[in-house]
Biopython code that builds the backbone (N, CA, C, O; Angstrom):
import numpy as np
from Bio.PDB.StructureBuilder import StructureBuilder

atoms = [
    (1, "MET", "N", (2.513, -18.396, 1.221)),
    (1, "MET", "CA", (1.755, -18.662, 2.198)),
    (1, "MET", "C", (0.820, -17.358, 2.614)),
    (1, "MET", "O", (0.966, -16.723, 3.659)),
    (2, "PRO", "N", (-0.057, -17.115, 1.709)),
    (2, "PRO", "CA", (-0.788, -15.688, 2.030)),
    (2, "PRO", "C", (-1.386, -15.662, 3.391)),
    (2, "PRO", "O", (-1.276, -14.714, 4.169)),
    (3, "PHE", "N", (-2.013, -16.743, 3.622)),
    (3, "PHE", "CA", (-3.039, -16.790, 4.924)),
    (3, "PHE", "C", (-2.148, -16.221, 6.126)),
    (3, "PHE", "O", (-2.460, -15.214, 6.761)),
    (4, "TRP", "N", (-0.924, -17.038, 6.379)),
    (4, "TRP", "CA", (-0.033, -16.813, 7.373)),
    (4, "TRP", "C", (0.364, -15.273, 7.293)),
    (4, "TRP", "O", (0.235, -14.458, 8.206)),
    (5, "ARG", "N", (0.918, -15.016, 5.906)),
    (5, "ARG", "CA", (1.381, -13.291, 5.714)),
    (5, "ARG", "C", (0.511, -12.535, 6.125)),
    (5, "ARG", "O", (0.878, -11.609, 6.849)),
    (6, "SER", "N", (-0.687, -12.656, 5.855)),
    (6, "SER", "CA", (-1.965, -11.688, 6.394)),
    (6, "SER", "C", (-2.151, -11.611, 7.674)),
    (6, "SER", "O", (-2.343, -10.552, 8.271)),
    (7, "LEU", "N", (-2.102, -12.873, 8.256)),
    (7, "LEU", "CA", (-2.388, -13.116, 9.876)),
    (7, "LEU", "C", (-1.262, -12.365, 10.617)),
    (7, "LEU", "O", (-1.573, -11.582, 11.514)),
    (8, "PHE", "N", (0.001, -12.560, 10.296)),
    (8, "PHE", "CA", (1.048, -11.836, 10.741)),
    (8, "PHE", "C", (1.610, -10.480, 10.141)),
    (8, "PHE", "O", (2.687, -9.972, 10.454)),
    (9, "ALA", "N", (0.793, -10.033, 9.322)),
    (9, "ALA", "CA", (1.239, -8.637, 8.678)),
    (9, "ALA", "C", (2.053, -7.831, 9.282)),
    (9, "ALA", "O", (3.171, -7.534, 8.862)),
    (10, "PRO", "N", (1.428, -7.339, 10.529)),
    (10, "PRO", "CA", (2.200, -6.156, 11.197)),
    (10, "PRO", "C", (3.500, -6.825, 11.555)),
    (10, "PRO", "O", (4.357, -5.954, 11.406)),
    (11, "ILE", "N", (4.069, -7.941, 11.953)),
    (11, "ILE", "CA", (5.141, -8.573, 12.297)),
    (11, "ILE", "C", (6.088, -8.343, 10.539)),
    (11, "ILE", "O", (7.112, -7.704, 10.299)),
    (12, "TRP", "N", (5.419, -8.961, 9.840)),
    (12, "TRP", "CA", (6.108, -9.364, 8.705)),
    (12, "TRP", "C", (6.399, -8.185, 7.695)),
    (12, "TRP", "O", (7.293, -8.242, 6.851)),
    (13, "ALA", "N", (5.570, -7.138, 7.864)),
    (13, "ALA", "CA", (5.818, -5.611, 7.152)),
    (13, "ALA", "C", (7.181, -5.137, 7.284)),
    (13, "ALA", "O", (7.679, -4.738, 6.231)),
    (14, "TYR", "N", (7.892, -5.083, 8.304)),
    (14, "TYR", "CA", (9.209, -4.650, 8.577)),
    (14, "TYR", "C", (10.218, -5.398, 7.652)),
    (14, "TYR", "O", (11.002, -4.908, 6.839)),
    (15, "SER", "N", (10.010, -6.687, 7.971)),
    (15, "SER", "CA", (11.219, -7.200, 6.981)),
    (15, "SER", "C", (10.846, -7.251, 5.437)),
    (15, "SER", "O", (11.751, -7.235, 4.603)),
    (16, "CYS", "N", (9.649, -7.305, 5.099)),
    (16, "CYS", "CA", (9.424, -7.124, 3.710)),
    (16, "CYS", "C", (9.673, -5.653, 3.273)),
    (16, "CYS", "O", (10.074, -5.405, 2.136)),
    (17, "PHE", "N", (9.467, -4.831, 4.050)),
    (17, "PHE", "CA", (9.698, -3.214, 3.488)),
    (17, "PHE", "C", (11.293, -3.239, 3.507)),
    (17, "PHE", "O", (11.876, -2.660, 2.589)),
    (18, "LYS", "N", (11.996, -3.850, 4.460)),
    (18, "LYS", "CA", (13.215, -3.716, 4.624)),
    (18, "LYS", "C", (14.207, -4.464, 3.296)),
    (18, "LYS", "O", (15.213, -4.029, 2.737)),
    (19, "HIS", "N", (13.554, -5.555, 3.123)),
    (19, "HIS", "CA", (14.018, -6.346, 1.943)),
    (19, "HIS", "C", (13.862, -5.556, 0.550)),
    (19, "HIS", "O", (14.698, -5.640, -0.350)),
    (20, "ILE", "N", (12.917, -4.928, 0.492)),
    (20, "ILE", "CA", (12.514, -4.139, -0.706)),
    (20, "ILE", "C", (13.389, -2.847, -0.749)),
    (20, "ILE", "O", (13.714, -2.343, -1.823)),
    (21, "GLU", "N", (13.735, -2.365, 0.377)),
    (21, "GLU", "CA", (14.539, -1.177, 0.382)),
    (21, "GLU", "C", (15.983, -1.658, 0.056)),
    (21, "GLU", "O", (16.534, -1.017, -0.838)),
    (22, "SER", "N", (16.615, -2.556, 0.556)),
    (22, "SER", "CA", (17.879, -3.071, 0.406)),
    (22, "SER", "C", (18.050, -3.680, -1.265)),
    (22, "SER", "O", (19.116, -3.711, -1.880)),
    (23, "SER", "N", (16.965, -4.052, -1.687)),
    (23, "SER", "CA", (16.988, -4.495, -3.231)),
    (23, "SER", "C", (17.184, -3.126, -3.860)),
    (23, "SER", "O", (18.061, -2.857, -4.681)),
    (24, "ALA", "N", (16.216, -2.242, -3.356)),
    (24, "ALA", "CA", (16.367, -0.978, -4.158)),
    (24, "ALA", "C", (17.667, -0.354, -4.313)),
    (24, "ALA", "O", (18.102, 0.036, -5.396)),
    (25, "GLU", "N", (18.443, -0.247, -2.901)),
    (25, "GLU", "CA", (19.582, 0.163, -2.815)),
    (25, "GLU", "C", (20.889, -0.525, -3.875)),
    (25, "GLU", "O", (21.720, 0.056, -4.573)),
    (26, "GLU", "N", (20.683, -1.757, -3.674)),
    (26, "GLU", "CA", (21.487, -2.639, -4.450)),
    (26, "GLU", "C", (21.496, -2.603, -6.034)),
    (26, "GLU", "O", (22.406, -3.048, -6.734)),
    (27, "ASN", "N", (20.305, -1.986, -6.496)),
    (27, "ASN", "CA", (20.030, -1.655, -7.836)),
    (27, "ASN", "C", (19.968, -0.342, -8.229)),
    (27, "ASN", "O", (19.353, -0.047, -9.254)),
    (28, "ASN", "N", (20.611, 0.632, -7.444)),
    (28, "ASN", "CA", (20.672, 2.020, -7.597)),
    (28, "ASN", "C", (19.318, 2.586, -7.900)),
    (28, "ASN", "O", (19.228, 3.338, -8.870)),
    (29, "ILE", "N", (18.220, 2.306, -7.163)),
    (29, "ILE", "CA", (16.781, 2.855, -7.434)),
    (29, "ILE", "C", (16.717, 3.749, -5.915)),
    (29, "ILE", "O", (16.741, 3.314, -4.764)),
    (30, "GLN", "N", (16.636, 5.018, -6.372)),
    (30, "GLN", "CA", (16.608, 5.997, -5.251)),
    (30, "GLN", "C", (15.092, 5.931, -4.799)),
    (30, "GLN", "O", (14.161, 5.966, -5.604)),
    (31, "GLU", "N", (14.944, 5.833, -3.453)),
    (31, "GLU", "CA", (13.593, 6.194, -2.953)),
    (31, "GLU", "C", (13.909, 7.267, -1.827)),
    (31, "GLU", "O", (14.937, 7.372, -1.159)),
    (32, "SER", "N", (12.670, 8.092, -1.791)),
    (32, "SER", "CA", (12.631, 9.402, -0.951)),
    (32, "SER", "C", (12.418, 9.203, 0.609)),
    (32, "SER", "O", (12.878, 9.895, 1.517)),
    (33, "LEU", "N", (11.526, 7.975, 0.700)),
    (33, "LEU", "CA", (10.822, 7.496, 2.104)),
    (33, "LEU", "C", (11.599, 6.728, 2.732)),
    (33, "LEU", "O", (12.266, 5.953, 2.047)),
    (34, "SER", "N", (11.736, 6.703, 4.015)),
    (34, "SER", "CA", (12.093, 5.896, 4.939)),
    (34, "SER", "C", (11.238, 4.466, 5.077)),
    (34, "SER", "O", (10.162, 4.535, 5.670)),
    (35, "PHE", "N", (11.647, 3.253, 4.586)),
    (35, "PHE", "CA", (10.965, 2.277, 4.498)),
    (35, "PHE", "C", (10.642, 1.968, 6.188)),
    (35, "PHE", "O", (9.475, 1.940, 6.578)),
    (36, "ALA", "N", (11.564, 1.786, 6.944)),
    (36, "ALA", "CA", (11.568, 1.492, 8.483)),
    (36, "ALA", "C", (10.129, 2.825, 8.902)),
    (36, "ALA", "O", (9.186, 2.434, 9.591)),
    (37, "ALA", "N", (10.149, 3.721, 8.597)),
    (37, "ALA", "CA", (9.118, 4.826, 9.143)),
    (37, "ALA", "C", (7.765, 4.096, 8.454)),
    (37, "ALA", "O", (6.797, 3.780, 9.144)),
    (38, "LEU", "N", (7.822, 3.894, 7.152)),
    (38, "LEU", "CA", (6.632, 3.370, 6.534)),
    (38, "LEU", "C", (6.031, 1.974, 7.188)),
    (38, "LEU", "O", (4.822, 1.741, 7.187)),
    (39, "ALA", "N", (7.055, 1.038, 7.769)),
    (39, "ALA", "CA", (6.617, -0.118, 8.331)),
    (39, "ALA", "C", (5.932, 0.333, 9.734)),
    (39, "ALA", "O", (4.880, -0.227, 10.045)),
    (40, "VAL", "N", (6.400, 1.174, 10.468)),
    (40, "VAL", "CA", (5.826, 1.758, 11.756)),
    (40, "VAL", "C", (4.461, 2.330, 11.437)),
    (40, "VAL", "O", (3.476, 1.885, 12.026)),
    (41, "PHE", "N", (4.347, 3.297, 10.533)),
    (41, "PHE", "CA", (3.129, 3.824, 10.173)),
    (41, "PHE", "C", (2.060, 2.544, 9.735)),
    (41, "PHE", "O", (0.901, 2.439, 10.137)),
    (42, "TYR", "N", (2.571, 1.863, 9.062)),
    (42, "TYR", "CA", (1.707, 0.609, 8.719)),
    (42, "TYR", "C", (1.227, -0.122, 9.937)),
    (42, "TYR", "O", (0.032, -0.395, 10.053)),
    (43, "VAL", "N", (1.978, -0.402, 10.716)),
    (43, "VAL", "CA", (1.699, -1.106, 12.050)),
    (43, "VAL", "C", (0.577, -0.276, 12.847)),
    (43, "VAL", "O", (-0.406, -0.873, 13.288)),
    (44, "ILE", "N", (0.752, 1.242, 13.043)),
    (44, "ILE", "CA", (-0.026, 1.817, 13.711)),
    (44, "ILE", "C", (-1.227, 1.934, 13.172)),
    (44, "ILE", "O", (-2.205, 2.144, 13.889)),
    (45, "LEU", "N", (-1.332, 1.808, 11.772)),
    (45, "LEU", "CA", (-3.089, 2.047, 10.997)),
    (45, "LEU", "C", (-3.663, 0.613, 11.242)),
    (45, "LEU", "O", (-4.865, 0.445, 11.451)),
    (46, "MET", "N", (-2.671, -0.521, 11.206)),
    (46, "MET", "CA", (-3.359, -1.747, 11.478)),
    (46, "MET", "C", (-4.009, -1.839, 12.873)),
    (46, "MET", "O", (-5.150, -2.275, 13.032)),
    (47, "VAL", "N", (-3.242, -1.416, 13.847)),
    (47, "VAL", "CA", (-3.967, -1.551, 15.353)),
    (47, "VAL", "C", (-4.936, -0.397, 15.459)),
    (47, "VAL", "O", (-5.410, -0.295, 16.591)),
    (48, "SER", "N", (-5.348, 0.479, 14.608)),
    (48, "SER", "CA", (-5.988, 1.623, 14.946)),
    (48, "SER", "C", (-7.369, 1.241, 14.892)),
    (48, "SER", "O", (-8.215, 2.088, 15.180)),
    (49, "TRP", "N", (-7.679, 0.199, 14.597)),
    (49, "TRP", "CA", (-9.076, -0.461, 14.486)),
    (49, "TRP", "C", (-9.782, -0.556, 16.112)),
    (49, "TRP", "O", (-10.951, -0.713, 16.464)),
    (50, "ARG", "N", (-8.821, -0.428, 16.706)),
    (50, "ARG", "CA", (-9.186, -0.602, 18.364)),
    (50, "ARG", "C", (-9.448, 0.765, 18.853)),
    (50, "ARG", "O", (-9.686, 0.876, 20.056)),
    (51, "LEU", "N", (-9.444, 1.801, 18.133)),
    (51, "LEU", "CA", (-9.873, 3.100, 18.592)),
    (51, "LEU", "C", (-11.281, 3.193, 18.801)),
    (51, "LEU", "O", (-12.018, 2.318, 18.346)),
    (52, "PRO", "N", (-11.787, 4.286, 19.524)),
    (52, "PRO", "CA", (-13.346, 4.450, 19.741)),
    (52, "PRO", "C", (-13.957, 5.130, 18.333)),
    (52, "PRO", "O", (-13.310, 5.777, 17.511)),
    (53, "ASP", "N", (-15.356, 4.808, 18.288)),
    (53, "ASP", "CA", (-15.927, 5.588, 17.359)),
    (53, "ASP", "C", (-15.638, 6.862, 16.951)),
    (53, "ASP", "O", (-15.316, 7.506, 17.950)),
    (54, "PRO", "N", (-15.604, 7.418, 16.133)),
    (54, "PRO", "CA", (-15.640, 7.023, 14.631)),
    (54, "PRO", "C", (-13.914, 6.918, 14.282)),
    (54, "PRO", "O", (-13.549, 6.809, 13.111)),
    (55, "LEU", "N", (-13.063, 6.957, 15.250)),
    (55, "LEU", "CA", (-11.750, 7.085, 15.011)),
    (55, "LEU", "C", (-11.131, 5.843, 14.328)),
    (55, "LEU", "O", (-10.120, 5.929, 13.631)),
    (56, "TRP", "N", (-11.799, 4.663, 14.567)),
    (56, "TRP", "CA", (-11.207, 3.471, 14.023)),
    (56, "TRP", "C", (-11.366, 3.214, 12.484)),
    (56, "TRP", "O", (-10.820, 2.299, 11.868)),
    (57, "LEU", "N", (-12.198, 4.165, 11.964)),
    (57, "LEU", "CA", (-12.139, 4.308, 10.490)),
    (57, "LEU", "C", (-10.888, 4.754, 9.725)),
    (57, "LEU", "O", (-10.817, 4.731, 8.497)),
    (58, "VAL", "N", (-9.915, 5.157, 10.532)),
    (58, "VAL", "CA", (-8.771, 5.610, 10.086)),
    (58, "VAL", "C", (-7.835, 4.203, 9.795)),
    (58, "VAL", "O", (-6.807, 4.339, 9.131)),
    (59, "SER", "N", (-8.150, 3.087, 10.219)),
    (59, "SER", "CA", (-7.650, 1.885, 9.837)),
    (59, "SER", "C", (-8.019, 1.332, 8.556)),
    (59, "SER", "O", (-7.284, 0.414, 8.193)),
    (60, "PHE", "N", (-8.825, 1.598, 7.883)),
    (60, "PHE", "CA", (-9.176, 1.410, 6.414)),
    (60, "PHE", "C", (-8.102, 1.890, 5.448)),
    (60, "PHE", "O", (-7.933, 1.493, 4.295)),
    (61, "PHE", "N", (-7.335, 2.900, 6.174)),
    (61, "PHE", "CA", (-6.165, 3.577, 5.361)),
    (61, "PHE", "C", (-5.153, 2.683, 5.619)),
    (61, "PHE", "O", (-4.083, 3.165, 5.246)),
    (62, "SER", "N", (-5.027, 1.542, 6.116)),
    (62, "SER", "CA", (-3.734, 0.854, 6.194)),
    (62, "SER", "C", (-2.684, 0.386, 5.125)),
    (62, "SER", "O", (-1.499, 0.106, 5.303)),
    (63, "PHE", "N", (-3.526, 0.371, 3.804)),
    (63, "PHE", "CA", (-2.828, 0.328, 2.705)),
    (63, "PHE", "C", (-1.961, 1.157, 2.312)),
    (63, "PHE", "O", (-1.017, 0.783, 1.615)),
    (64, "ALA", "N", (-2.127, 2.489, 2.701)),
    (64, "ALA", "CA", (-1.459, 3.581, 2.166)),
    (64, "ALA", "C", (0.136, 3.670, 2.329)),
    (64, "ALA", "O", (0.734, 4.371, 1.513)),
    (65, "PRO", "N", (0.821, 3.045, 3.270)),
    (65, "PRO", "CA", (2.164, 2.911, 3.603)),
    (65, "PRO", "C", (2.547, 1.876, 2.413)),
    (65, "PRO", "O", (3.704, 1.919, 1.997)),
    (66, "MET", "N", (1.914, 1.232, 2.017)),
    (66, "MET", "CA", (2.255, 0.126, 0.996)),
    (66, "MET", "C", (2.344, 0.736, -0.493)),
    (66, "MET", "O", (2.979, 0.219, -1.413)),
    (67, "ILE", "N", (1.648, 1.844, -0.564)),
    (67, "ILE", "CA", (1.904, 2.294, -1.938)),
    (67, "ILE", "C", (3.462, 2.562, -2.480)),
    (67, "ILE", "O", (3.984, 2.108, -3.498)),
    (68, "PRO", "N", (3.990, 3.379, -1.546)),
    (68, "PRO", "CA", (5.687, 3.731, -2.255)),
    (68, "PRO", "C", (6.332, 2.418, -2.081)),
    (68, "PRO", "O", (7.273, 2.183, -2.840)),
    (69, "VAL", "N", (5.979, 1.463, -1.168)),
    (69, "VAL", "CA", (6.776, 0.205, -1.154)),
    (69, "VAL", "C", (6.640, -0.410, -2.486)),
    (69, "VAL", "O", (7.588, -0.758, -3.191)),
    (70, "ASN", "N", (5.314, -0.526, -2.795)),
    (70, "ASN", "CA", (4.695, -1.509, -4.153)),
    (70, "ASN", "C", (5.596, -0.621, -5.268)),
    (70, "ASN", "O", (6.255, -1.203, -6.130)),
    (71, "ARG", "N", (5.552, 0.921, -5.158)),
    (71, "ARG", "CA", (6.326, 1.233, -6.467)),
    (71, "ARG", "C", (7.513, 1.066, -6.387)),
    (71, "ARG", "O", (8.085, 1.056, -7.477)),
    (72, "ALA", "N", (8.234, 0.905, -5.368)),
    (72, "ALA", "CA", (9.854, 0.501, -5.527)),
    (72, "ALA", "C", (9.956, -0.802, -6.269)),
    (72, "ALA", "O", (10.604, -0.938, -7.307)),
    (73, "ALA", "N", (9.189, -1.866, -5.596)),
    (73, "ALA", "CA", (9.084, -3.245, -6.003)),
    (73, "ALA", "C", (8.869, -3.287, -7.486)),
    (73, "ALA", "O", (9.644, -3.986, -8.139)),
    (74, "LEU", "N", (7.946, -2.650, -8.084)),
    (74, "LEU", "CA", (7.639, -2.472, -9.507)),
    (74, "LEU", "C", (9.055, -1.751, -10.175)),
    (74, "LEU", "O", (9.510, -2.289, -11.184)),
    (75, "ARG", "N", (9.610, -0.791, -9.736)),
    (75, "ARG", "CA", (10.673, -0.520, -10.248)),
    (75, "ARG", "C", (11.791, -1.455, -10.170)),
    (75, "ARG", "O", (12.414, -1.586, -11.224)),
    (76, "ILE", "N", (12.193, -2.141, -9.161)),
    (76, "ILE", "CA", (13.003, -3.211, -9.038)),
    (76, "ILE", "C", (12.674, -4.210, -10.285)),
    (76, "ILE", "O", (13.493, -4.454, -11.171)),
    (77, "ASN", "N", (11.612, -4.648, -10.239)),
    (77, "ASN", "CA", (11.231, -5.698, -11.167)),
    (77, "ASN", "C", (11.490, -5.379, -12.639)),
    (77, "ASN", "O", (11.878, -6.186, -13.484)),
    (78, "ASP", "N", (11.178, -3.887, -12.850)),
    (78, "ASP", "CA", (11.152, -3.282, -14.174)),
    (78, "ASP", "C", (12.711, -3.268, -14.672)),
    (78, "ASP", "O", (13.063, -3.345, -15.849)),
    (79, "LYS", "N", (13.352, -3.182, -13.827)),
    (79, "LYS", "CA", (14.927, -3.160, -13.909)),
    (79, "LYS", "C", (15.764, -4.392, -14.130)),
    (79, "LYS", "O", (16.676, -4.429, -14.957)),
    (80, "LEU", "N", (15.389, -5.477, -13.299)),
    (80, "LEU", "CA", (15.803, -6.782, -13.018)),
    (80, "LEU", "C", (15.194, -7.619, -14.124)),
    (80, "LEU", "O", (15.941, -8.431, -14.670)),
    (81, "ILE", "N", (13.862, -7.524, -14.551)),
    (81, "ILE", "CA", (13.291, -8.675, -15.348)),
    (81, "ILE", "C", (13.240, -7.867, -16.760)),
    (81, "ILE", "O", (12.858, -6.698, -16.820)),
    (82, "ALA", "N", (13.644, -8.575, -17.825)),
    (82, "ALA", "CA", (13.819, -7.876, -19.042)),
    (82, "ALA", "C", (12.219, -7.614, -19.838)),
    (82, "ALA", "O", (11.903, -6.577, -20.421)),
    (83, "ASP", "N", (11.447, -8.710, -19.693)),
    (83, "ASP", "CA", (10.210, -8.887, -20.099)),
    (83, "ASP", "C", (9.129, -8.479, -19.096)),
    (83, "ASP", "O", (7.947, -8.744, -19.311)),
    (84, "PHE", "N", (9.492, -7.907, -18.125)),
    (84, "PHE", "CA", (8.501, -7.557, -16.911)),
    (84, "PHE", "C", (7.206, -6.835, -17.547)),
    (84, "PHE", "O", (7.279, -5.826, -18.248)),
    (85, "GLU", "N", (6.076, -7.462, -17.218)),
    (85, "GLU", "CA", (4.801, -6.687, -17.669)),
    (85, "GLU", "C", (4.094, -6.715, -16.323)),
    (85, "GLU", "O", (3.903, -7.722, -15.642)),
    (86, "ASN", "N", (3.646, -5.174, -15.965)),
    (86, "ASN", "CA", (2.998, -4.938, -14.808)),
    (86, "ASN", "C", (1.447, -5.051, -15.164)),
    (86, "ASN", "O", (1.038, -4.563, -16.217)),
    (87, "ASN", "N", (0.593, -5.695, -14.282)),
    (87, "ASN", "CA", (-0.786, -6.001, -14.459)),
    (87, "ASN", "C", (-1.402, -4.621, -14.248)),
    (87, "ASN", "O", (-1.528, -4.234, -13.087)),
    (88, "GLU", "N", (-1.776, -3.887, -15.194)),
    (88, "GLU", "CA", (-2.499, -2.503, -14.989)),
    (88, "GLU", "C", (-3.882, -2.588, -15.236)),
    (88, "GLU", "O", (-4.635, -1.701, -14.834)),
    (89, "LYS", "N", (-4.319, -3.639, -15.903)),
    (89, "LYS", "CA", (-5.696, -3.381, -16.249)),
    (89, "LYS", "C", (-6.968, -4.454, -15.470)),
    (89, "LYS", "O", (-6.866, -5.658, -15.233)),
    (90, "PHE", "N", (-7.858, -3.757, -15.261)),
    (90, "PHE", "CA", (-9.090, -4.273, -14.881)),
    (90, "PHE", "C", (-10.085, -5.010, -15.581)),
    (90, "PHE", "O", (-10.775, -4.370, -16.375)),
    (91, "SER", "N", (-10.312, -6.310, -15.438)),
    (91, "SER", "CA", (-11.076, -7.049, -16.008)),
    (91, "SER", "C", (-12.795, -6.582, -15.733)),
    (91, "SER", "O", (-13.052, -5.831, -14.791)),
    (92, "GLY", "N", (-13.702, -7.008, -16.477)),
    (92, "GLY", "CA", (-14.992, -6.697, -16.067)),
    (92, "GLY", "C", (-15.171, -7.372, -14.905)),
    (92, "GLY", "O", (-15.865, -6.615, -14.226)),
    (93, "TRP", "N", (-14.930, -8.442, -14.224)),
    (93, "TRP", "CA", (-15.112, -9.093, -12.842)),
    (93, "TRP", "C", (-14.308, -8.468, -11.878)),
    (93, "TRP", "O", (-14.604, -8.682, -10.703)),
    (94, "ASN", "N", (-13.181, -7.611, -12.172)),
    (94, "ASN", "CA", (-12.566, -6.636, -11.130)),
    (94, "ASN", "C", (-13.529, -5.456, -10.906)),
    (94, "ASN", "O", (-13.951, -5.109, -9.803)),
    (95, "TRP", "N", (-13.825, -4.882, -12.085)),
    (95, "TRP", "CA", (-14.988, -3.610, -11.803)),
    (95, "TRP", "C", (-16.059, -4.200, -11.174)),
    (95, "TRP", "O", (-16.435, -3.638, -10.146)),
    (96, "ALA", "N", (-16.705, -5.288, -11.560)),
    (96, "ALA", "CA", (-17.876, -5.873, -10.942)),
    (96, "ALA", "C", (-17.548, -6.071, -9.189)),
    (96, "ALA", "O", (-18.421, -5.644, -8.434)),
    (97, "CYS", "N", (-16.681, -6.516, -8.761)),
    (97, "CYS", "CA", (-16.174, -6.634, -7.561)),
    (97, "CYS", "C", (-16.205, -5.593, -6.754)),
    (97, "CYS", "O", (-16.783, -5.532, -5.669)),
    (98, "LEU", "N", (-15.262, -4.344, -7.551)),
    (98, "LEU", "CA", (-15.001, -3.125, -6.827)),
    (98, "LEU", "C", (-16.255, -2.365, -6.602)),
    (98, "LEU", "O", (-16.455, -1.783, -5.536)),
    (99, "VAL", "N", (-17.177, -2.356, -7.665)),
    (99, "VAL", "CA", (-18.422, -1.458, -7.364)),
    (99, "VAL", "C", (-19.234, -2.157, -6.356)),
    (99, "VAL", "O", (-19.782, -1.388, -5.566)),
    (100, "LEU", "N", (-19.498, -3.639, -6.137)),
    (100, "LEU", "CA", (-20.130, -4.383, -5.301)),
    (100, "LEU", "C", (-19.543, -4.239, -3.673)),
    (100, "LEU", "O", (-20.107, -4.066, -2.593)),
    (101, "GLY", "N", (-18.483, -4.363, -3.984)),
    (101, "GLY", "CA", (-17.744, -3.968, -2.590)),
    (101, "GLY", "C", (-17.814, -2.517, -2.075)),
    (101, "GLY", "O", (-18.279, -2.283, -0.960)),
    (102, "GLY", "N", (-17.406, -1.650, -2.793)),
    (102, "GLY", "CA", (-17.884, -0.104, -2.624)),
    (102, "GLY", "C", (-19.106, 0.049, -2.176)),
    (102, "GLY", "O", (-19.256, 0.636, -1.104)),
    (103, "LEU", "N", (-20.189, -0.421, -2.866)),
    (103, "LEU", "CA", (-21.466, -0.355, -2.300)),
    (103, "LEU", "C", (-21.950, -0.951, -0.891)),
    (103, "LEU", "O", (-22.842, -0.494, -0.178)),
    (104, "LEU", "N", (-21.174, -2.049, -0.665)),
    (104, "LEU", "CA", (-21.449, -2.518, 0.585)),
    (104, "LEU", "C", (-20.620, -1.819, 1.637)),
    (104, "LEU", "O", (-21.004, -1.790, 2.807)),
    (105, "PHE", "N", (-19.551, -1.286, 1.266)),
    (105, "PHE", "CA", (-18.633, -0.704, 2.228)),
    (105, "PHE", "C", (-19.579, 0.710, 2.635)),
    (105, "PHE", "O", (-19.861, 0.973, 3.804)),
    (106, "LEU", "N", (-19.979, 1.494, 1.553)),
    (106, "LEU", "CA", (-20.832, 2.721, 1.756)),
    (106, "LEU", "C", (-22.342, 2.388, 2.724)),
    (106, "LEU", "O", (-22.844, 3.229, 3.470)),
    (107, "MET", "N", (-22.827, 1.155, 2.532)),
    (107, "MET", "CA", (-23.856, 0.972, 3.243)),
    (107, "MET", "C", (-23.592, 0.660, 4.555)),
    (107, "MET", "O", (-24.416, 1.017, 5.396)),
    (108, "GLY", "N", (-22.496, 0.000, 4.933)),
    (108, "GLY", "CA", (-22.045, -0.152, 6.226)),
    (108, "GLY", "C", (-21.812, 1.136, 7.051)),
    (108, "GLY", "O", (-22.266, 1.307, 8.182)),
    (109, "LEU", "N", (-21.006, 2.084, 6.320)),
    (109, "LEU", "CA", (-20.784, 3.306, 7.018)),
    (109, "LEU", "C", (-22.073, 4.170, 7.190)),
    (109, "LEU", "O", (-22.224, 4.951, 8.130)),
    (110, "LEU", "N", (-22.919, 3.978, 6.278)),
    (110, "LEU", "CA", (-24.476, 4.649, 6.350)),
    (110, "LEU", "C", (-25.112, 4.079, 7.483)),
    (110, "LEU", "O", (-25.753, 4.680, 8.345)),
    (111, "GLY", "N", (-24.876, 2.852, 7.402)),
    (111, "GLY", "CA", (-25.852, 2.143, 8.769)),
    (111, "GLY", "C", (-25.069, 2.494, 9.972)),
    (111, "GLY", "O", (-25.618, 2.394, 11.069)),
    (112, "MET", "N", (-23.991, 2.847, 9.893)),
    (112, "MET", "CA", (-23.149, 3.099, 11.366)),
    (112, "MET", "C", (-23.675, 4.680, 11.678)),
    (112, "MET", "O", (-23.996, 4.982, 12.828)),
    (113, "PHE", "N", (-23.727, 5.446, 10.824)),
    (113, "PHE", "CA", (-23.989, 6.909, 11.321)),
    (113, "PHE", "C", (-25.467, 7.183, 11.191)),
    (113, "PHE", "O", (-25.816, 8.136, 11.888)),
    (114, "LEU", "N", (-26.436, 6.617, 10.494)),
    (114, "LEU", "CA", (-27.733, 6.802, 10.602)),
    (114, "LEU", "C", (-28.605, 6.635, 11.671)),
    (114, "LEU", "O", (-28.366, 5.542, 12.184)),
    (115, "PRO", "N", (-29.636, 7.298, 12.326)),
    (115, "PRO", "CA", (-30.123, 6.805, 13.332)),
    (115, "PRO", "C", (-31.188, 5.537, 13.302)),
    (115, "PRO", "O", (-31.912, 5.338, 12.327)),
    (116, "GLU", "N", (-31.199, 4.751, 14.416)),
    (116, "GLU", "CA", (-32.083, 3.589, 14.302)),
    (116, "GLU", "C", (-33.433, 4.248, 14.424)),
    (116, "GLU", "O", (-33.680, 5.216, 15.144)),
    (117, "PRO", "N", (-34.302, 3.594, 13.618)),
    (117, "PRO", "CA", (-35.624, 3.700, 13.648)),
    (117, "PRO", "C", (-36.484, 3.431, 15.125)),
    (117, "PRO", "O", (-37.710, 3.529, 15.152)),
]
sb = StructureBuilder()
sb.init_structure("model")
sb.init_model(0)
sb.init_chain("A")
sb.init_seg("    ")
for serial, (resi, resn, name, xyz) in enumerate(atoms, 1):
    if name == "N":
        sb.init_residue(resn, " ", resi, " ")
    sb.init_atom(name, np.array(xyz, "f"), 0.0, 1.0, " ", f" {name:<3s}", serial, name[0])
structure = sb.get_structure()
């Protein structure tokens, strides 16, 4: 249920991170970071959108704590699933959406910082 997981992401993050950490430990996969600390950092970044201008821009990095967690999940899947294939390629549509989204994001940032006529 992706909608509900995204709506309650700050609450769901800790249990998800903890589950991945325990799976990594069960499979003898060593991770150097504390997943509980990553969950707390994730929640802090998620609520940072309430900060005053321009500090709220930090909230755009809320994905960062998920990088090591995702890396651990990929290592777990690689170990447990014999024919596991990681989807590492971008299609033409992926690139088109990334470019369009990046341009819209940059236009929004420029519109925020440029003086009004």
